[in-house]
C-alpha positions in Angstrom: 0.0 0.0 0.0 1.3 3.4 -0.9 2.3 5.8 1.9 0.1 8.7 2.6 1.4 12.2 1.7 1.9 12.9 5.4 3.9 9.7 6.0 6.1 10.3 3.0 6.7 13.9 3.9 7.7 12.7 7.4 10.3 10.4 5.9 11.6 13.2 3.8 11.9 15.4 6.9 14.0 12.7 8.6 16.3 12.4 5.6 16.6 16.2 5.4 17.7 16.4 9.1 20.3 13.6 8.5 21.6 15.3 5.3 21.8 18.7 7.0 23.6 17.3 10.0 26.1 15.4 7.9 26.8 18.5 5.7 27.5 20.6 8.8 29.6 17.9 10.4 31.6 17.6 7.2 32.3 21.3 6.9 33.2 21.9 10.5 35.5 18.9 10.4 37.4 20.5 7.5 37.7 23.9 9.3 34.3 25.3 8.4 33.0 27.6 5.7 31.3 31.0 5.9 27.9 29.4 6.0 28.7 28.1 9.5 30.5 31.2 10.7 33.9 29.5 11.1 37.4 30.4 9.9 38.9 28.1 7.3 41.5 25.8 8.8 40.0 25.9 12.3 38.5 22.4 12.5 35.8 22.2 15.2 35.2 18.4 14.8 38.2 16.4 15.9 39.0 12.8 15.2 37.6 10.5 12.5 34.2 11.4 11.0 32.4 8.9 8.9 29.5 10.4 7.0 26.3 8.6 5.9 25.5 11.1 3.1 23.6 9.2 0.4 22.4 6.5 2.8 19.6 8.5 4.5 16.7 6.4 3.0 17.8 3.3 4.9 17.9 4.9 8.3 14.6 6.8 7.7 12.7 3.9 6.2 13.7 1.3 8.9 13.5 3.5 12.0 10.1 4.8 11.1 8.8 1.4 12.2 10.6 1.4 15.6 9.0 2.1 19.0 10.7 3.8 21.9 11.3 0.4 23.6 13.0 -1.1 20.6 16.8 -1.2 20.7 19.3 -0.3 17.9 23.0 -0.7 17.4 24.9 1.2 14.7 28.3 1.4 13.0 31.2 3.9 12.8 28.9 5.6 10.2 26.0 6.1 12.6 24.7 9.7 12.7 21.7 8.9 10.5 20.6 5.9 12.5 21.0 7.9 15.7 18.9 10.8 14.5 16.3 8.5 13.0 15.9 6.7 16.3 15.1 10.0 18.0 18.4 11.0 19.7 18.8 14.8 20.4 20.5 16.5 17.5 22.0 19.3 19.6 23.6 16.8 22.0 25.0 14.9 19.1 26.7 18.1 17.8 28.1 18.8 21.2 29.7 15.4 21.2 31.2 15.8 17.8 32.7 19.1 19.0 34.1 17.4 22.1 32.1 19.7 24.4 30.4 19.2 27.8 26.8 18.3 27.4 27.5 15.7 24.6 26.1 12.2 24.9 29.5 11.0 26.1 30.5 14.3 27.9 32.5 15.3 24.8 34.9 12.4 25.3 33.6 9.9 22.8 33.2 11.7 19.6 31.4 10.6 16.4 31.9 6.8 16.7 30.6 6.4 20.3 27.3 8.3 20.5 24.6 6.4 22.4 21.3 7.4 23.9 19.7 4.6 26.0 16.6 6.8 26.6 15.5 6.2 23.0 16.9 2.7 22.7 20.1 3.7 20.8 22.7 1.4 22.3 25.5 3.0 20.5 27.6 3.5 17.4 30.7 1.4 17.2 34.1 2.0 15.8 34.8 -1.8 15.4 33.4 -3.3 12.2 30.5 -5.8 12.9 30.8 -5.2 16.7 27.3 -3.9 17.0 25.8 -7.2 15.8 26.4 -9.3 18.9 25.4 -6.4 21.1 22.0 -6.2 19.3 21.6 -10.0 19.4 22.3 -10.0 23.1 19.8 -7.2 23.6 17.2 -9.2 21.6 17.8 -12.2 23.8 17.3 -10.0 26.9 14.1 -8.7 25.5 12.8 -12.3 24.9 13.9 -13.7 28.3 12.2 -10.7 30.1 9.1 -11.0 28.0 9.4 -7.4 26.7 7.3 -6.6 23.6 10.1 -5.1 21.6 12.8 -5.9 19.1 16.4 -5.0 18.4 17.8 -3.7 15.1 21.5 -3.8 14.1 22.8 -1.8 11.2 26.1 -2.9 9.6 27.9 -2.4 6.3 28.7 -4.8 3.5 32.2 -5.2 4.7 31.0 -6.5 8.1 29.6 -9.7 6.5 33.2 -11.0 6.2 33.7 -10.8 9.9 33.0 -13.5 12.5 30.3 -11.5 14.5 28.0 -11.6 11.5 28.0 -15.4 11.2 27.9 -15.8 15.0 25.1 -13.3 15.4 23.0 -14.9 12.6 23.4 -18.3 14.1 22.6 -17.3 17.7 19.5 -15.3 16.6 18.2 -18.1 14.5 18.9 -20.8 17.0 17.0 -19.0 19.7 14.4 -17.4 17.4 15.2 -13.9 18.7 13.4 -10.7 17.8 16.2 -9.0 15.9 16.3 -7.3 12.5 19.7 -7.4 10.7 20.1 -4.5 8.3 23.0 -4.7 5.8 23.6 -1.2 4.6 25.4 -2.2 1.4 27.2 0.9 0.1 29.5 -1.2 -2.0 32.7 0.0 -0.5 34.6 -1.3 2.5 36.7 1.7 3.5 38.8 2.2 0.3 38.2 -1.3 -1.2 35.4 -2.4 -3.4 33.5 -5.0 -1.4 32.8 -7.2 -4.3 36.5 -7.8 -4.9 36.9 -9.5 -1.5 33.5 -11.1 -0.8 32.7 -14.5 -2.1 29.2 -15.7 -2.8 25.9 -13.8 -3.2 26.2 -11.5 -0.3 24.4 -10.8 3.0 21.0 -12.2 2.1 22.4 -15.5 0.9 24.5 -16.0 4.0 21.5 -15.2 6.2 19.3 -17.7 4.4 22.0 -20.3 4.9 21.6 -19.7 8.7 17.8 -20.0 8.4 17.1 -16.3 8.6 14.6 -15.1 5.9 15.8 -12.1 4.0 14.6 -9.4 1.7 16.6 -7.2 -0.7 15.6 -3.7 -1.5 16.8 -0.5 -3.3 18.3 1.4 -0.4 18.0 4.7 -2.3 14.2 4.5 -2.4 12.8 5.4 1.0 9.3 4.1 0.1 10.7 0.8 -0.9 12.9 0.6 2.3 9.9 1.6 4.4 7.7 -1.1 2.8 10.3 -3.9 3.1 11.3 -3.0 6.6 7.6 -2.8 7.6 7.0 -6.4 6.4 10.0 -7.8 8.2 9.3 -5.9 11.5 5.7 -7.1 11.5 7.0 -10.7 11.1 9.5 -10.3 14.0 6.8 -8.7 16.3 4.6 -11.7 15.5 7.2 -14.0 17.0 8.6 -15.5 13.8 12.2 -14.9 14.7 15.0 -12.9 13.1 15.0 -11.3 9.7 17.5 -9.6 7.4 17.1 -6.6 5.2 19.7 -6.1 2.5 19.5 -2.5 1.4 21.7 -1.6 -1.6 22.8 2.0 -1.3 25.8 4.2 -2.0 28.2 6.3 0.1 28.5 9.7 -1.6 31.5 10.8 0.4 34.9 9.2 1.1 35.5 6.8 3.9 36.1 9.7 6.3 35.1 13.4 5.9 38.6 14.4 4.6 38.9 11.5 2.2 38.6 12.7 -1.5 37.9 9.1 -2.5 40.1 9.3 -5.6 40.1 5.5 -5.7 36.5 5.6 -7.1 35.6 6.1 -10.8 34.1 9.5 -11.2 31.6 8.1 -13.6 30.4 5.6 -11.0 30.0 8.4 -8.4 28.1 10.6 -10.9 25.7 7.8 -11.7 25.1 7.2 -8.0 24.4 10.9 -7.4 21.6 10.7 -10.0 19.9 8.3 -7.5 20.1 10.7 -4.5 17.2 9.7 -2.3 16.4 13.3 -1.3 15.7 14.7 -4.8 13.9 11.5 -5.7 11.6 11.8 -2.7 11.1 15.5 -3.3 10.0 14.8 -6.9 7.5 12.2 -5.7 6.0 14.6 -3.2 5.6 17.3 -5.9 4.1 14.7 -8.3 1.5 14.0 -5.6 0.4 17.6 -5.7 2.2 19.0 -2.6 3.4 22.6 -3.0 7.1 23.2 -3.5 7.2 25.6 -0.6 5.7 23.1 1.8 8.1 20.4 0.7 11.2 22.6 0.7 10.4 23.9 4.2 11.6 20.5 5.4 15.2 21.2 4.3 15.0 24.8 5.3 13.9 23.9 8.8 16.5 21.1 9.1 19.4 23.4 8.1 18.1 26.1 10.6 18.0 23.4 13.4 21.5 22.2 12.6 22.9 25.8 12.4 21.5 26.5 15.8 23.2 23.3 17.1 26.5 24.3 15.5 26.3 27.7 17.1 25.5 26.2 20.5 28.3 23.7 20.2 30.8 26.3 19.2 29.9 28.4 22.3 29.6 25.4 24.7 32.3 24.8 27.4 34.9 22.1 27.2 34.6 19.2 29.7 36.0 19.8 33.1 39.5 18.3 33.4 38.3 16.0 36.2 35.9 14.4 33.8 38.9 12.5 32.4 38.7 10.2 35.4 35.0 9.3 35.0 33.3 6.7 32.9 36.4 4.5 32.9 37.3 1.2 34.5 38.3 1.4 38.1 40.6 -1.5 39.0 40.9 -0.5 42.7 43.4 1.2 44.9 42.8 4.5 43.1 44.3 3.3 39.8 42.5 3.4 36.5 42.9 1.2 33.4 
């Protein structure tokens, strides 16, 4: 069934917020531009920054089906998932800027954002490491009789790591309420995934473990929403784990300062033609919505992000004593 105008516009708003956030994070990690009131060369985002630009439809389409009690784990490229699950955008920007008030007190940065209050169990800098965390969360939900599910996002490179096989097996063996989402952007860091992955990919490997799977065009938010909806409904009905293989594309380099010269410009240009935001905007206009009403979504998103950038720029640094909190205490006043 086709989405209502209101529902599709809602998905578009989510994608606009993700795109606006990623654009601002990218610029401030490079030193900023006039649009963000920063001086060139004065980078405000420190450390690695992995952007999900181009992959917005997957996060928006999947997370639209999730409830507050549902759990989610993400990857090193996790801003979109975190926003779509409902985490506070301003606190995310504070964390990227390393300021007090961020989700990790400014000490974790981009790859460690978590917000348990909305079920976001955390991004993860280790490839595939979020999978067993989500499977463990799903087992906890089942044992405790909680009417909720877990979702784990991971990239195509993660399917070649042990946690993927182990997670599939454990989830299938115990019929756990977990949705595996392979965000297949076709590149594992700087290497084309197809050059080092045997077989037919994530869906085939999942099916070998007895986990039903569905493939979808990850650049089409309506298609992602429909496929994710079917799988989530099956999981909530107690039918066990499912896998969604969403084929998408990473518009940017592996990190924000990576020019990605290893990719064929023709390939990138072709991928940009399938940008999920213009595609969805065109569909909304074709339904008869006014351009001004549709374009307000991106205008509002950029204004919200600009306010977050301004606030993060003015926010204080963490107190020096905060360096001794949220770490392992091995006793006798020593930390490890």
